[in-house]
N, C-alpha and C positions, 0 to 999 in steps of 0.2 A: 495646403501651405507649401510653397516651394522653398528651396534652400536660400535663394536670394532674399526672400521676405522674412527669413527667420532671424530675429534679433540675436546678437552674439550671446546674450545671457540665457536664452531659452534652451534649457537642457544642459547648461554649462556645468562643468566640474570645477569646483573652487577649492583651493588648498588653503587651509587656515594656518597662519603662522602666529605663534605666541612669541613676540619679539624677545622677551627676557630669556627665552629658553632655546632659541634656534641656533645662533652662532655668535660668539663673542670675538670681536676683532681687536680689542684694545687691552685684553688681559685683566679686566676687573671682575671677572666672574659673572657678568651679566650680559646677555645677548643684546645686540644693537643693530641699527639700520645698516651700517657698512657690512656687518656680518651677513645680514640677509642678502644684500646686493651681491656679495661674493659667491653665494650659493644659489643664485637664481638659475644658472644653467642646469643645475640638478633638478630644481623644481620644474623647469620647462621640459626637461627630458621625461617627466612622468606622463605628459600629455594632458595636463590640466589647462583650463582656459584662463584662470585668474587666480590671484592670491588675495586673501583677506588678512589684513594685519589687525590684531588686537591692539588696544590703545597704546600709543607711543607719545601722547601729548604731555605737556608739562603737568606734573602732578606730585603731591606729597607721597604718593604710593601707599596710602592707607589701605586701599583696595586695588593696588597694583595697576593703576592707570584708569580705573573706572571712577576715580575721584579727580576730575579735571580742574586744574587751576588756571590753565590758559588753553583755549580751544585752538588757537592759531599759532602754536609754537611746539617744538619738539623738546621733550625733556632731555636735559644734558646727558643722562645715563644712556640714552639711545642715540645721541648724536645731535645734529643741527638740521635746520631747514635745508641747507645746501646738501646734506647727506640724503635727506628725503627726496629732494629734486633729482639727485643722481640715481636713487633707487627707482623713481618713476621712469626716468629715461631708460635705464637698463631693462626694466620690466617690459616697456613697450618695444625696445629693440628685439627682445626675445619673443615677441608676439603674444605676450600675456597682458591681461588687464589687472588693475590694482583697485582693491576695495578697502576702505578704512572704516573703523568703528566710529560711531557717533553716540554720545551719551547725553541725551537731552532731558532726562527725567530729573537729574540732579547735577550739582557741581561739587567741587571740593569746598570745604569751609574756608580755604585759603584763596579762593577765587576773588579777585577784586570786586566783583558784583556783590558777593555775600559780605565781604568786609564792609562795604559801604552800606548795604542793606541793614546790617545789624547795628550800625552806629547810632541810629535814631529812628523815630517813627515818621519823620517828615523829610528824609533825604530823597534824592532823585530816583533811587532804586529801592525805596522802602518796601514796596509791594512786589518786588521781583521774585520773592520767595514766599513760601506758605507760612505766614505768621498768624498766631491766634492767642487771644487772652486765656488765662486759666479759668477753670471753674471757680465759683465762690470759695471753695475750700482749698484752692491752690493746686489742685490736681490737673493733669492734662485736659485739653479741650474735649477729647472723646476717647474711645477705647481702641483706636487703631494701633496695630502692632508692627514692629519692624521685622523685615525678613531675617535679619541677623540676630534677633532676640531683643525682648524688652519693648517698651512703648515706642511708637513712631514719632515721639515728641521729646525735645530737649529744651530745658529752660535756659533763657538767655537774659542775664541781669541787665545788660545794656539797654534793652528795649522793655524789659519787664513783661516779656511774652515768651511763649513756646514757639519753636520752629519745627516744622515737619521734616522727617527723613524716613524714607521707606527702607533704607539699608543702614549703613553705619551712621553714627552721630556726626561724623565728619563729612557726610554727603547730604547737605540740605536740599530739600525739594524745590526745584524751580517752579515758579507760578506760570506754567505754560499757557494758561488761559489768557494771560496778559498780552495785549497786542505788541507792546514794545519788546517783550521777551521773545515773542515769535519773530519779530523783525530781526532781532539779534541772531537768532538761530539761522534765519535765511542768509544773513551776511556770512556766517560761518560756513554754510553750505557752499556759497559762491567762492569763498576763499580757497577751499580745497579743490573744487572743480576747476577753478582757474589754474591750479597748479598741475592739472593733468590727471587727477583722480577719476577713476571710471565709475565709482559707485560707493554707496554707503551700506553698511550693516548697522541698523539702528537698534541700540541696546534698550531692553526693558521698556519698549514703547507703550505697553499697556499700563505701566506704572507712571506715565508722564502727566496725567491729569487726574484731579481729585474732585470730590463733591464739594463745591464751595460752601454748602450749608453744614459741612462737617458732621453729618449724621453718623451715629454709631453703626459699626458693622454688626450683623447678626451672628450668633454662634453657629459654628459648623456642626452638622449632625454627627453623631458617633459612627465611625466606620470601621472600628476594630484595629486601625493602624496605630503604631507607636508615634506619638507626637513629641518631637524634640524641641519645638519652638512655640512660644505663644502665638506666633503668626499662624500656625496650623490650626488653631482653635476657632478661627473665624472664617466666614464667607466674606471675601473682600468686595462687598457690594458697593461701598462708597469710597474706599481709599484708593481704588484703581479702576481702570477700564471705563472711564467716563465716556458717555456717548459723543462728546465733542472731539474725541481723538480722530475719528475718520475725517471730520471736517478740517482739522488741522493738517492731516496728511494730504488732503487735496491742495492746500496751499503749498506744502512741501513739493508736491508733484509739479506744480506750476513753475517753481524755481528750477527743478530738474529739466523741465521741458525747454528752458532757455538754452540748453546744451544738447549736443547730439550723442546718441548711443550711451547714455548713462543708465545706471542700474541702482535699484533700491531693494533691500531685503530687510524685513522686520524680524526681530527676535520677540517671540510671543510665548510665554509660559503661563501656567495656571490652569484652574479647573475649566474655564471657558475658552481655552485657547483656540479650539477649532472654529468656534463662532467668530471670535475676534480676528483670526487670521483671514477669514473670508471677508469680513467687513473692511479690513485694512487694505485688501488687494482687489476689491470689487471694481469691475469695469476698467477703463483706461485713464481714470482721473486720480487714482491713489497709488499705492506702491506696486512694484512689479511682482513681488513674491513675499512669502512669509516663511520664517525659519521655525520649524516645529520641534517640539520637545518629545514627540511620541516615543522615540527610541533611546533618548539620551540617558534616561534613568531606569529603563525597563530592566528588571532582573533576569528576564528570560526573553528569548526571541522564538516565537512559534508561528505557524502558518496562519492560524486564526487571528492572532494579534496583528500581524503585519497586514493581512488582507483588510481587516477592519480599519486600520489607519489609512490605507491607500484609497479605499472606496469612498472616503469622505471628500475626495477631490475628483469629481467626475469631469469628463472632457468638455462640458459646456463652458463657454467663455466666461460667463458671469461667476462661475465658481472660483475663479482665480487660478493661479499657477503655484504649485507647492515647491518647497525645498526640503531636503532630507539630510540628516546627519546621524551617524551612529556614535560619534565621539565629538567632544569639544573640550574647552578649557575648564568648564564647570562640572563635567560629568566623568565618572570613572571610565577607564579604558574598556571598550566593548568586549575584547577577548577575555578579560578577567571576569566580566559579568556573565558571559554567555557560553563559553566553551565547556566549562564544568566537567572536567575529566576526559573530554575529547582531545585529540591531537590539536595543539594550539595552532600550528602552522596550517594544517588542513582546514581548520575552522576559519582562519583569516582569509585563506584563498577563496573559500565559499562566500564569506561575508563581503569581500570586496567585489566579487562578481555580482552578487545580489544587489549591492548598492548601485552599481553601474546600470542595472536593468530597471531601476525604479523610474516611474514617470515623474519628472520634475527636475529641478536642479539638485546636484549632489555636492556635499561638502566633505572633504577629507581633512582630518586633523593631522598636523605634522607628526610624523612617526607612525601613522596608521598604515602607511605603505610598507612599513617594516614589521608590523605586527607587535608593536610595543605593548607589553602588559602594564597594568597599574603597579606603581611602586609604593611599598609600605614605608611611609615617612614617620620616623620617631617623633614623639611629642616635642622634644627639645629642638628639632629641626623644622618644625612647622612654621610656615609664613602666612597661611590662609587665616584671616581674622575670624571667619565663621567657624572653622574647625577648632580653633583655639578656644573660642567662647563656649562651644557646645561639646567639647571633648568629654568622652570618647564616642558619643552617639552620632555625631555628624561626620560622615566620611570626608576626609580632607580632599579638597580640590588640588592640593599640591601634588598628590600622587599621579595626576595626569598632566602635570606641568613641568616635569623634570627635563633637564637638558637633552637635546638631540644627540644621539651617539653617532658621530661621523667616522671615527677610526678606532677600531677595537683595541689596538696596542698603544695608543697615545695617552698621555696624561689627560685625565678627565674626558677620555674618549673623543678627543679632538674638538670638544665644544669650546674650551678655554685653556689658557695656560695657568690660570689661577683657580682656586677652589670656587666652584659654582655657587650661585645663590641658593640653589636646592641641591641635595645630594644626587649624584648620578645613580641610575638604576643598574645595579650590578647584573641583573638578568638581561639588561639591554646590550651588554658587551658582545654577546654572540650574534646579536641582531643588527649590529652596526652597519652603516652604509657600505663601508669598504668590504666587509664580509659578504654582503649580499650582492654587491656589484660583481664580485668574483665568482658567484654561483649562478650559472645560467638558469637554474631551476628555482631560484629564490622567489620569495614573496614580492620583492621589489621589482624584479623583471616580470613577474606575473601581473602586477598592478599595471605596468606599462602596456602589456598585451591587452588587458581588460579595457583600459581607457582608450586604446587605439580602436578596439571594436566599437565602443560607444561613439567615438568621434566619427567613425565611418558609417554610422547607421542613423538615418533620420527616424527610423522606428524607435530606437532607444532614446535619442535626444528629444524627440518632439511628438512621437506617436501616441496613439491611444493605448490604454491597457484594458485587458479583458481577462478576468479570472475564470479558471476552469475547475471543475470538481476533480479532486485527487484524494487518494487514500492516505490515512494516518497523518504523518507530519510532513508530507510532500506539499510544497507550495508550487502551484502551477498557474502560469498566466501567459497571455499572448501580448506582444507589443506589435503594433501595426501602423504603417504610414504609407498611404497610396498602395503600391503593389508589393511593398516589403512587409513580410509577416515573419515574426520571430517567436519561437516557443522557448520559454524560460522555465526551468524546473530546478527546485532546490529542496534537499532533504534537511529540514531544520531540527530534526529529532536526533536521538542517540542510538536508534536502531535502523538497520537497513530497511528499505521500502522497495517492493517490487511493483513496477509499473511499465507498461508497454506503450510506445508511441502509437497513436491512433491514425497517423497519416505519414506520408513520406516526408522525412526531414533530413537536412544536411547539418551535422554538428559543426559548430563554429568554434566553441570553447567548452571544454569539460574539465572538471576538477573533482578530486576525491575518489577517482576510480569508477566512474559510471560506465557500466558495460552490461551486456546480456540482460537488459530489462531490469537491472538492479541498481538502485541508488543507495550507496552506503551512507552512513552518518556523515554529516558535514561535506556533502557532495553537491555539485550543481552542474547545469548544462544550459547553454544557449545554442539553439539550432534554427536554421532557416527552414521554414515550411515550404516545401516544394510543390508548386502548383502544376498538376499534370498538364501536359501539352494537349491542346484541343485538335 
């Protein structure tokens, strides 16, 4: 594959922005689209290829934008459609692409579609959502459970039926099997692509279709893990992951093929995510890639675990193209999960180099380039509905959603002139952008160097990966494309590891004090394998 034939998204580095927490332009304590636009030069300076915006659509914000009440408008707290158009234009001026979230599994209960659907059993949208009669004793139609706790069914007296919701009661399940619902989704796709959007991240896609026969889910086998939600007590055999989802995605792909250079990535979690990700990205008629959860909730990162995750995606075309992230808006910050007594900055330097060396697309979460740790949010400051409902056993997602620290000495660290919607992380003050911009050896500058290396290497962006045997906690693999061969080595353990290069190599980037055949804890190296002259 030559560079000309390489799609822009193949091996791309994508920067996730959580709009509420990135930059507030109007002093209301909530981030917005003009705030993002103002800081796009900073994002472009990192060397990423695209930005991904979490939902900014009109919403009651019960689940902070993942409960959409109008798919084709901007919520006033974030700005206007004109602000969005300005953001797209500036993004493209800077050579970046823009990806937006799409939530097709459910809407808000305030969406006009649902308001009409619940009004009677015989209106034009009566079957646009999943409705079912109660059992003879008045209980829900089956045993399905909501991700956020309790039954996946809520009684509605207007219709004398239950409606399904896999998340909050305010997020009724769309009946995506319905042809008219699908056509409405296709209209939404065209609306945003016509505005210049370069791609979609599709939320909870394996939750988007259910078993029309409403069969009970079987119980999950005992695995010794603490279960904090009824949802965890079931195998989700019938409530999600319906076999018609890949067929629906083929229709989605046909809409995308009406446009040039567009990109699709699916969010896929759950027990069968590996199988589903491959099904959703198989061949050239479905999605471009799938966004895995392998590392997002992992309490530890070790060589065996990482190798096992990556070898599931071999280089054969039919296996699909993966995407990887160590952090996002739903998961605890990685450095807080993995560093565990090691020097946090050293660990972050190793982690970002490792991420850049993985085969597939890579996602960076805002602030990851600064090494932001998880923030401990007090119960009275919580906004996350899942954490509030399951306190204190469910770790709050709010701790990874706190505002971006731009200036260490400014009120609210430069995020806003007013009290932010979530508390600032005080530990973030010393990691603020202005502090790290002033330090040539900072993690921020290191991230730029790492992404520059990836951008300049077809082996890292698109090449094959081959794992080598290595001692102890050393992860060792080769990335190769045509004549370019790179050796990547990382000590993911807490103790030094001795290992000698077996062939002539030219180090390109090293971190953590790699020298004299010794890899200290939280160290890494990328080296070019030198082919002897013939």
